[in-house]
LUMLOKE-291128 format. One record per residue (C-alpha): x, y negated, z; residue in three letters; residue number from 1. Coordinates in nm, 2 decimals, decimal comma, padded with zeros to 4 digits. Example, Ala and Ser with C-alpha at 12.3 -4.5 7.8 and 13.67 -1.06 7.14 Angstrom:
        u        v        w   code   pos
    01,23    00,45    00,78    ala     1
    01,37    00,11    00,71    ser     2
END
This chain:
        u        v        w   code   pos
   -06,89    12,88    06,57    unk     1
   -07,04    13,25    06,51    unk     2
   -06,95    13,38    06,22    unk     3
   -07,32    13,38    06,06    unk     4
   -07,31    13,02    06,13    unk     5
   -06,99    12,93    05,97    unk     6
   -07,11    13,13    05,64    unk     7
   -07,37    12,92    05,63    unk     8
   -07,25    12,61    05,70    unk     9
   -06,98    12,72    05,39    unk    10
   -07,25    12,75    05,15    unk    11
   -07,39    12,42    05,25    unk    12
   -07,08    12,25    05,22    unk    13
   -06,97    12,43    04,86    unk    14
   -07,28    12,32    04,73    unk    15
   -07,25    11,95    04,92    unk    16
   -06,93    11,95    04,72    unk    17
   -07,04    12,03    04,38    unk    18
   -07,37    11,85    04,36    unk    19
   -07,11    11,52    04,46    unk    20
   -06,84    11,63    04,23    unk    21
   -06,99    11,86    03,97    unk    22
   -06,66    12,03    04,01    unk    23
   -06,71    12,42    04,12    unk    24
   -06,52    12,53    04,44    unk    25
   -06,38    12,86    04,53    unk    26
   -06,32    12,93    04,94    unk    27
   -06,01    13,18    05,05    unk    28
   -06,03    13,28    05,41    unk    29
   -05,76    13,21    05,56    unk    30
   -05,75    13,53    05,84    unk    31
   -06,03    13,75    05,54    unk    32
   -05,99    13,86    05,21    unk    33
   -06,33    13,70    05,18    unk    34
   -06,37    13,47    04,87    unk    35
   -06,68    13,28    04,78    unk    36
   -06,66    13,09    04,46    unk    37
   -06,93    12,80    04,36    unk    38
   -07,21    12,81    04,09    unk    39
   -06,98    12,53    03,91    unk    40
   -06,65    12,74    03,86    unk    41
   -06,50    12,73    03,53    unk    42
   -06,51    13,03    03,32    unk    43
   -06,15    13,08    03,36    unk    44
   -06,10    13,02    03,75    unk    45
   -06,40    13,24    03,76    unk    46
   -06,24    13,54    03,52    unk    47
   -05,94    13,48    03,73    unk    48
   -05,99    13,50    04,10    unk    49
   -06,20    13,82    04,00    unk    50
   -05,95    13,99    03,81    unk    51
   -05,73    14,24    04,03    unk    52
   -05,42    14,12    03,85    unk    53
   -05,40    13,72    03,94    unk    54
   -05,70    13,78    04,22    unk    55
   -05,41    13,80    04,48    unk    56
   -05,21    13,46    04,29    unk    57
   -05,51    13,28    04,30    unk    58
   -05,57    13,38    04,69    unk    59
   -05,20    13,27    04,75    unk    60
   -05,19    12,95    04,61    unk    61
   -05,49    12,86    04,77    unk    62
   -05,40    13,01    05,13    unk    63
   -05,04    12,82    05,10    unk    64
   -05,20    12,47    04,99    unk    65
   -05,48    12,57    05,28    unk    66
   -05,16    12,56    05,55    unk    67
   -05,06    12,23    05,38    unk    68
   -05,35    12,09    05,43    unk    69
   -05,44    12,15    05,75    unk    70
   -05,08    12,03    05,91    unk    71
   -05,12    11,69    05,72    unk    72
   -05,47    11,62    05,76    unk    73
   -05,52    11,57    05,40    unk    74
   -05,61    11,72    05,08    unk    75
   -05,30    11,89    04,91    unk    76
   -05,26    11,91    04,51    unk    77
   -05,09    12,15    04,36    unk    78
   -05,01    12,36    04,05    unk    79
   -05,16    12,73    04,10    unk    80
   -04,99    13,04    03,90    unk    81
   -05,16    12,90    03,53    unk    82
   -05,02    12,56    03,57    unk    83
   -05,32    12,43    03,67    unk    84
   -05,38    12,09    03,87    unk    85
   -05,62    12,22    04,21    unk    86
   -05,67    12,03    04,50    unk    87
   -05,72    12,18    04,78    unk    88
   -05,90    12,14    05,13    unk    89
   -05,91    12,33    05,49    unk    90
   -06,24    12,47    05,62    unk    91
   -06,20    12,44    06,03    unk    92
   -06,52    12,42    06,24    unk    93
   -06,43    12,38    06,54    unk    94
   -06,06    12,24    06,48    unk    95
   -05,97    12,57    06,38    unk    96
   -05,84    12,69    06,10    unk    97
   -06,03    12,96    05,92    unk    98
   -05,94    12,89    05,51    unk    99
   -05,93    12,67    05,24    unk   100
   -06,18    12,50    04,98    unk   101
   -06,03    12,48    04,64    unk   102
   -06,14    12,26    04,33    unk   103
   -05,97    12,30    04,02    unk   104
   -05,87    12,44    03,69    unk   105
   -05,81    12,10    03,61    unk   106
   -05,47    11,98    03,34    unk   107
   -05,34    11,65    03,21    unk   108
   -05,49    11,56    02,89    unk   109
   -05,18    11,70    02,69    unk   110
   -05,10    12,01    02,88    unk   111
   -05,34    12,21    02,70    unk   112
   -05,11    12,38    02,53    unk   113
   -04,88    12,41    02,77    unk   114
   -05,11    12,60    02,98    unk   115
   -05,19    12,85    02,69    unk   116
   -04,81    12,93    02,74    unk   117
   -04,73    12,97    03,11    unk   118
   -05,06    13,16    03,12    unk   119
   -04,90    13,42    02,88    unk   120
   -04,56    13,41    02,98    unk   121
   -04,71    13,51    03,38    unk   122
   -04,94    13,79    03,22    unk   123
   -04,66    13,93    02,97    unk   124
   -04,49    14,09    03,37    unk   125
   -04,85    14,34    03,35    unk   126
   -04,87    14,47    03,00    unk   127
   -05,21    14,65    03,07    unk   128
   -05,39    14,31    03,12    unk   129
   -05,61    14,21    02,90    unk   130
   -05,42    13,84    02,76    unk   131
   -05,68    13,75    02,50    unk   132
   -06,00    13,73    02,85    unk   133
   -05,80    13,45    02,98    unk   134
   -05,67    13,27    02,70    unk   135
   -06,01    13,25    02,53    unk   136
   -06,17    13,12    02,86    unk   137
   -05,91    12,84    02,87    unk   138
   -06,15    12,59    02,71    unk   139
   -06,33    12,57    03,01    unk   140
   -06,10    12,37    03,16    unk   141
   -06,13    12,01    03,21    unk   142
   -05,86    11,75    03,14    unk   143
   -05,86    11,54    03,44    unk   144
   -05,58    11,24    03,54    unk   145
   -05,39    11,22    03,87    unk   146
   -05,60    10,92    04,00    unk   147
   -05,93    11,12    03,95    unk   148
   -05,78    11,44    04,07    unk   149
   -05,69    11,26    04,41    unk   150
   -06,05    11,07    04,47    unk   151
   -06,19    11,44    04,42    unk   152
   -05,97    11,58    04,71    unk   153
   -06,05    11,29    04,92    unk   154
   -06,47    11,34    04,82    unk   155
   -06,48    11,68    04,90    unk   156
   -06,28    11,59    05,26    unk   157
   -06,54    11,34    05,34    unk   158
   -06,80    11,60    05,20    unk   159
   -06,74    11,87    05,47    unk   160
   -06,70    11,56    05,72    unk   161
   -07,06    11,45    05,68    unk   162
   -07,17    11,84    05,67    unk   163
   -07,03    11,86    06,03    unk   164
   -06,83    12,17    05,87    unk   165
   -06,44    11,95    05,98    unk   166
   -06,42    11,70    06,24    unk   167
   -06,33    11,38    06,11    unk   168
   -06,19    11,23    06,42    unk   169
   -05,93    11,57    06,42    unk   170
   -05,85    11,52    06,06    unk   171
   -05,79    11,16    06,12    unk   172
   -05,57    11,27    06,43    unk   173
   -05,36    11,53    06,19    unk   174
   -05,30    11,26    05,97    unk   175
   -05,12    11,02    06,17    unk   176
   -04,89    11,29    06,32    unk   177
   -04,80    11,40    05,93    unk   178
   -04,76    11,02    05,86    unk   179
   -04,50    10,97    06,19    unk   180
   -04,27    11,27    06,10    unk   181
   -04,28    11,15    05,78    unk   182
   -04,16    10,81    05,90    unk   183
   -03,90    10,99    06,14    unk   184
   -03,77    11,20    05,90    unk   185
   -03,70    10,92    05,64    unk   186
   -03,51    10,75    05,97    unk   187
   -03,29    11,08    06,08    unk   188
   -03,20    11,11    05,70    unk   189
   -03,09    10,75    05,69    unk   190
   -02,89    10,84    05,98    unk   191
   -02,75    11,16    05,83    unk   192
   -02,64    10,95    05,55    unk   193
   -02,46    10,66    05,77    unk   194
   -02,30    10,94    05,95    unk   195
   -02,43    10,76    06,25    unk   196
   -02,19    10,84    06,58    unk   197
   -02,44    11,06    06,81    unk   198
   -02,71    10,81    06,92    unk   199
   -02,64    10,66    07,34    unk   200
   -03,03    10,79    07,38    unk   201
   -03,01    10,56    07,74    unk   202
   -02,94    10,23    07,51    unk   203
   -03,16    10,31    07,27    unk   204
   -03,45    10,32    07,52    unk   205
   -03,40    09,99    07,67    unk   206
   -03,36    09,89    07,33    unk   207
   -03,70    09,93    07,22    unk   208
   -03,82    09,86    07,59    unk   209
   -03,67    09,53    07,54    unk   210
   -03,88    09,45    07,21    unk   211
   -04,21    09,58    07,48    unk   212
   -04,12    09,33    07,69    unk   213
   -04,13    09,04    07,47    unk   214
   -04,44    09,18    07,39    unk   215
   -04,23    09,17    06,98    unk   216
   -04,54    09,45    06,85    unk   217
   -04,38    09,43    06,46    unk   218
   -04,01    09,55    06,59    unk   219
   -04,14    09,76    06,83    unk   220
   -04,33    09,95    06,57    unk   221
   -04,02    09,94    06,29    unk   222
   -03,77    10,06    06,55    unk   223
   -04,01    10,35    06,70    unk   224
   -03,95    10,61    06,43    unk   225
   -03,57    10,53    06,46    unk   226
   -03,58    10,61    06,86    unk   227
   -03,78    10,90    06,78    unk   228
   -03,53    11,04    06,55    unk   229
   -03,26    10,95    06,78    unk   230
   -03,42    11,13    07,03    unk   231
   -03,45    11,44    06,85    unk   232
   -03,10    11,39    06,72    unk   233
   -02,97    11,36    07,13    unk   234
   -03,23    11,68    07,20    unk   235
   -03,08    11,87    06,92    unk   236
   -03,48    11,93    06,83    unk   237
   -03,47    12,09    07,23    unk   238
   -03,84    12,05    07,32    unk   239
   -03,80    12,02    07,69    unk   240
   -03,47    11,78    07,68    unk   241
   -03,67    11,59    07,45    unk   242
   -03,96    11,56    07,71    unk   243
   -03,71    11,43    07,99    unk   244
   -03,56    11,18    07,75    unk   245
   -03,93    11,06    07,68    unk   246
   -04,03    10,99    08,06    unk   247
   -03,73    10,79    08,12    unk   248
   -03,90    10,62    07,83    unk   249
   -04,22    10,63    08,03    unk   250
   -04,09    10,56    08,38    unk   251
   -03,94    10,25    08,20    unk   252
   -04,27    10,12    08,04    unk   253
   -04,45    10,19    08,37    unk   254
   -04,19    09,94    08,57    unk   255
   -04,28    09,66    08,27    unk   256
   -04,62    09,73    08,32    unk   257
   -04,62    09,60    08,68    unk   258
   -04,41    09,31    08,57    unk   259
   -04,60    09,17    08,39    unk   260
   -04,87    09,16    08,58    unk   261
   -05,05    09,52    08,62    unk   262
   -05,15    09,61    08,93    unk   263
   -04,95    09,94    09,10    unk   264
   -05,25    10,15    09,11    unk   265
   -05,33    10,08    08,76    unk   266
   -04,98    10,11    08,62    unk   267
   -04,86    10,45    08,81    unk   268
   -05,23    10,62    08,74    unk   269
   -05,13    10,55    08,35    unk   270
   -04,78    10,70    08,39    unk   271
   -04,94    11,00    08,53    unk   272
   -05,23    11,01    08,25    unk   273
   -04,92    11,00    08,00    unk   274
   -04,69    11,27    08,18    unk   275
   -04,97    11,50    08,23    unk   276
   -05,01    11,46    07,88    unk   277
   -04,71    11,51    07,78    unk   278
   -04,67    11,80    07,95    unk   279
   -04,94    11,97    07,76    unk   280
   -04,79    11,88    07,46    unk   281
   -04,64    12,20    07,28    unk   282
   -04,41    12,07    07,01    unk   283
   -04,15    11,82    06,90    unk   284
   -04,46    11,68    06,64    unk   285
   -04,70    11,66    06,94    unk   286
   -04,44    11,50    07,22    unk   287
   -04,37    11,24    06,92    unk   288
   -04,69    11,20    06,83    unk   289
   -04,75    11,07    07,22    unk   290
   -04,48    10,75    07,26    unk   291
   -04,67    10,64    06,94    unk   292
   -05,01    10,66    07,10    unk   293
   -04,83    10,51    07,42    unk   294
   -04,69    10,26    07,23    unk   295
   -05,04    10,18    07,03    unk   296
   -05,19    10,17    07,40    unk   297
   -04,95    09,94    07,54    unk   298
   -04,99    09,63    07,29    unk   299
   -05,37    09,73    07,30    unk   300
   -05,35    09,66    07,65    unk   301
   -05,25    09,30    07,60    unk   302
   -05,47    09,20    07,42    unk   303
   -05,73    09,41    07,65    unk   304
   -05,58    09,17    07,93    unk   305
   -05,61    08,84    07,74    unk   306
   -05,98    08,94    07,65    unk   307
   -06,36    08,86    07,83    unk   308
   -06,33    09,17    08,08    unk   309
   -06,55    09,36    07,88    unk   310
   -06,23    09,66    07,76    unk   311
   -06,30    09,93    07,99    unk   312
   -06,68    10,00    07,86    unk   313
   -06,55    09,91    07,52    unk   314
   -06,25    10,17    07,61    unk   315
   -06,49    10,42    07,72    unk   316
   -06,66    10,43    07,49    unk   317
   -06,40    10,45    07,20    unk   318
   -06,30    10,78    07,41    unk   319
   -06,62    10,94    07,42    unk   320
   -06,67    10,87    07,02    unk   321
   -06,38    11,10    06,99    unk   322
   -06,46    11,34    07,24    unk   323
   -06,84    11,40    07,25    unk   324
   -06,81    11,74    07,06    unk   325
   -06,64    11,86    07,40    unk   326
   -06,74    11,92    07,74    unk   327
   -06,64    11,59    07,86    unk   328
   -06,61    11,49    08,26    unk   329
   -06,65    11,11    08,42    unk   330
   -06,30    11,21    08,59    unk   331
   -06,16    11,29    08,24    unk   332
   -06,31    10,93    08,06    unk   333
   -06,16    10,82    08,39    unk   334
   -05,80    10,94    08,35    unk   335
   -05,81    10,88    08,00    unk   336
   -05,86    10,49    07,99    unk   337
   -05,65    10,47    08,36    unk   338
   -05,92    10,42    08,58    unk   339
   -06,09    10,56    08,88    unk   340
   -06,40    10,75    08,84    unk   341
   -06,60    10,48    09,05    unk   342
   -06,45    10,19    08,94    unk   343
   -06,58    10,35    08,56    unk   344
   -06,94    10,45    08,72    unk   345
   -06,94    10,07    08,83    unk   346
   -06,82    09,90    08,56    unk   347
   -07,06    10,08    08,29    unk   348
   -07,32    10,01    08,50    unk   349
   -07,27    09,65    08,45    unk   350
   -07,12    09,62    08,13    unk   351
   -07,40    09,85    07,94    unk   352
   -07,64    09,88    08,23    unk   353
   -07,61    10,29    08,17    unk   354
   -07,47    10,56    08,33    unk   355
   -07,21    10,77    08,18    unk   356
   -07,38    11,05    08,09    unk   357
   -07,67    10,85    07,87    unk   358
   -07,36    10,68    07,67    unk   359
   -07,26    11,06    07,60    unk   360
   -07,61    11,15    07,56    unk   361
   -07,71    10,89    07,28    unk   362
   -07,35    10,94    07,13    unk   363
   -07,44    11,28    07,06    unk   364
   -07,75    11,27    07,01    unk   365
   -07,69    10,99    06,71    unk   366
   -07,46    11,20    06,52    unk   367
   -07,70    11,51    06,57    unk   368
   -07,98    11,23    06,39    unk   369
   -07,71    11,16    06,13    unk   370
   -07,62    11,55    06,07    unk   371
   -08,01    11,62    06,03    unk   372
   -08,08    11,35    05,76    unk   373
   -07,77    11,41    05,60    unk   374
   -07,69    11,84    05,60    unk   375
   -07,91    12,12    05,60    unk   376
   -07,74    12,24    05,89    unk   377
   -07,94    12,49    06,13    unk   378
   -08,02    12,35    06,45    unk   379
   -07,85    12,50    06,65    unk   380
   -07,51    12,43    06,45    unk   381
   -07,60    12,10    06,54    unk   382
   -07,66    12,10    06,89    unk   383
   -07,34    12,31    06,92    unk   384
   -07,13    12,07    06,68    unk   385
   -07,26    11,77    06,92    unk   386
   -07,12    11,93    07,20    unk   387
   -07,46    12,06    07,34    unk   388
   -07,50    12,31    07,60    unk   389
   -07,72    12,51    07,37    unk   390
   -08,01    12,45    07,13    unk   391
   -08,27    12,41    07,40    unk   392
   -08,05    12,15    07,55    unk   393
   -08,04    11,93    07,23    unk   394
   -08,44    11,93    07,24    unk   395
   -08,47    11,84    07,57    unk   396
   -08,27    11,55    07,50    unk   397
   -08,39    11,45    07,16    unk   398
   -08,78    11,45    07,25    unk   399
   -08,69    11,28    07,60    unk   400
   -08,46    11,00    07,36    unk   401
   -08,77    10,97    07,04    unk   402
   -09,06    11,19    07,18    unk   403
   -08,97    11,43    06,86    unk   404
   -08,85    11,81    06,81    unk   405
   -08,60    11,87    06,58    unk   406
   -08,80    12,02    06,38    unk   407
   -09,06    11,73    06,40    unk   408
   -08,74    11,51    06,31    unk   409
   -08,67    11,67    06,01    unk   410
   -09,07    11,68    05,88    unk   411
   -09,06    11,32    05,96    unk   412
   -08,75    11,25    05,72    unk   413
   -08,92    11,43    05,46    unk   414
   -09,28    11,28    05,40    unk   415
   -09,51    11,39    05,16    unk   416
   -09,64    11,23    04,86    unk   417
   -09,99    11,27    05,05    unk   418
   -09,89    11,08    05,32    unk   419
   -09,90    10,76    05,17    unk   420
   -10,26    10,78    05,03    unk   421
   -10,33    10,84    05,43    unk   422
   -10,47    10,52    05,65    unk   423
   -10,18    10,34    05,79    unk   424
   -09,89    10,50    05,51    unk   425
   -09,97    10,31    05,16    unk   426
   -09,72    10,24    05,13    unk   427
   -09,30    10,37    05,08    unk   428
   -09,29    10,07    05,31    unk   429
   -09,46    10,20    05,52    unk   430
   -09,29    10,51    05,56    unk   431
   -09,00    10,33    05,58    unk   432
   -09,13    10,14    05,93    unk   433
   -09,23    10,41    06,08    unk   434
   -08,91    10,61    06,04    unk   435
   -08,66    10,32    06,11    unk   436
   -08,70    10,30    06,52    unk   437
   -08,57    10,64    06,53    unk   438
   -08,19    10,52    06,39    unk   439
END
């Protein structure tokens, strides 16, 4: 995303967060010195982020929180140098973190006196600093409860999704990885406290597969964190050794897949797809996440075999919903769902009456219409966010779909009052009826 587009998007996000939450937001660039201060930031924080002594402290707190939030896929809650409560969310257009948005200037109901002491203690290190200029602004701070702060952080993150600044799918995956690593860490700590002997990786693999063979989802999911912790210990956290252990699991899973009736070609194609994803994993965390995905797919595959046979189209649509922003292809989708390209073409046409390209375009246009209706993003930014080649490509596809250009679509969403007095549009219901088919 171009710098000017990001700047525009960031202003939209800050304004949207402040309008929805009633709380000011401050942006700190992660790799630049840029600071953006919202209109509703309290007097104390405004003074702190612009003061030469405290500005670096505020920046450090925000950037540190941003890295934590980016890794966990959820807002990060913390206390700043002044002891104030804050929530920080990353700004990551195209899934690349450029900085963080911080909401705060809060304190617990009984902490006002403690905050004054903390500020005084920290600023005594700089005798030339005008301490009174900070203390006089403490009245602008607001009390908050922990639950309200968590709600504020979640609301701010959701606002960046609806504005198109962040990807909901990407942050969901980040959060899944984070939660999995927490479970693995807990399992490893249990093993360390019990002083267990070095794990039997091969024996653990066959124990894990035995749950899959019995379709015992509950025990398989419960054992998975312990199993991955044992593999990490057996491989001494070496990425290549960990992948070698995981490949054994994948081979055994494929044999179980074939034994339970899955056609050889389908099972081996699925193994190849998982193998490629494993090879592309760049860390032990990503490798462990791949295992979790395999197990989820394994049990979902069992459910699909018992369904009415329409699962392939549903799987493709689900994959497209998560990848429509990318330069996707029929071959990539076929590999992702474990089917050949020709099978995918025939099944999609039979089950949906549409081609792969038509389904992809419909998903992109639906997302684009939502962004045009709920945000003030420029048309070029929306086209880029939704996976179109450029603004012209988006305009052509939207015109073909609803016979309106992006500009005409937005104008229709903002019907002026005079239109209500035109023939055929004499009521709000009539306007709604005209707009409704576009969704």
